N, C-alpha and C positions, 0 to 999 in steps of 0.2 A: 259534467260527466253523466252518462246514462247509468242509472242504478236499477238492478233487478233483484228480485228475491229468488233464491235458488235453494230448493229443498233437495237434500242429498242423503245418502246413507253414509254416515261418517266412515272414513277409511276406504271407501270404494275407489279403486283406481280408475274405473270408467268415469265416475263423476269428477275425479281430479282432472282427467283429460278434457272433459267438457268445460270445466271452470277455466282451464288454461286457454281454451279457444275463445271463450267469452271475454276474458281479461285482455287477450291479444286484440280483440275486436273493439276494445275501448269501454267495456262495461265495468262498473263497480258492482261488486257482488255483496248482497246481504245473505250470507250462507246460513241455512238453518237445517236442523236434523229432521228428516222425514219421519224418523222413529219416535222422536220426543214431542213432536207437534200434537196438539190436542185436536184431532180431526173429528168432524161430524159429517154425516152424509151430505148435508147442505153445503158445508164449506168445501168438501172434496169434489163434488160433482162438476162445478164449472171448469175444472182443469182438463176435463176430458172432451169438452166441446161436442162435436158431431161424430166422434169416433164410436165405433161399435163397442159394446161391453167387453168382448174378449181383448180388444186392443188396449184396454185400461190396465192390463195386468203385466207384472214383471214375471215372465215365464220361467225365470231362474229361481223364484222364491221357493224355499224348502218345502212348504206345504203343497205347492203345485207339483214339484218334482216327486214328492212322495205319493201323489195321487189323492191327497186329502181335499184339494180344491180343484174343481174343473171349471176354468173361466168360460168355456164354451157352453156350459149348462146353466149359467147364472143369468137372471134378469138384472136390470139396473139396481133395483132396491137391494137384492141379495148381495150383489157385487159390492155395493157401497158399505153394507153392514160388515161383510167379510174384511174389507180393506181397513175400516175403522178399527176392527178387532186385531188385525195383523197388518201393520203398515208395510211390511216387507212385500206384500202382494202388489203394492202400488208401482206402476211403471214410473221409473225415474229418468231424469229429475222432474220435479214439478217446478215450473217457472212462472213467476208473475212479473209482468213488465208493461208499463204504460196502460194499465187497465185490462190487459189481456192475460189470461191464465191458460197454461198449456202443459202437456206432459210429454215425456220422451225427448230425444235429442236427434232424431234421424228422420225428419220429415220436412217437406218443402213449406208447409203452412207455418210451422214454427220458425223456420229460417227466414221466411218472408216477414213475419211479424217482428223479428229481431234485426232485420237488415243484414243477415249473414248469408254467405253462399250455402247451398245445400251441403250439409256435412258429408264427409266421405263415409261409405258403408263401413259399419263397425264402430262408429263413434258413440253409439248407444250401448254397445256391449260392455258389460262390466266384467273385467278380467283382472286377475292378480298377476303378479310378476311371472308366474308359471303358466299363464294363459288358462287358468281355471276360473270358474265363476267365483265372485266374491263370497267369502264365507258368511254364513248366516249370523245375524246379531242376536 
């Protein structure tokens, strides 16, 4: 069985949907909390690959919604420092599989790396039962 590491925000319905897709595709999941992992800039950076810095961010993070963090104004070093300090800023999920590290769940590069069809639009969106963003932790 194919095993991958899946960093999630515990309780996130969007991450639950993503995990179900992966299990249905035959993956065994080593599920970990993105919030309790001990991130460093060096450990976090490989998950973002060639994506631009603004693409690294979870745009529904409370500090972004309140205007305290502007992902479009940060360089790589500042973005990583901010994410280490507040893991809710990290675009989820973070996935490690077969030597590859990736973020997010709605792009063709990740789907190709995992051997999945490109997810339907919205598979990355974190929503509660009432269709609202997941509550902050």
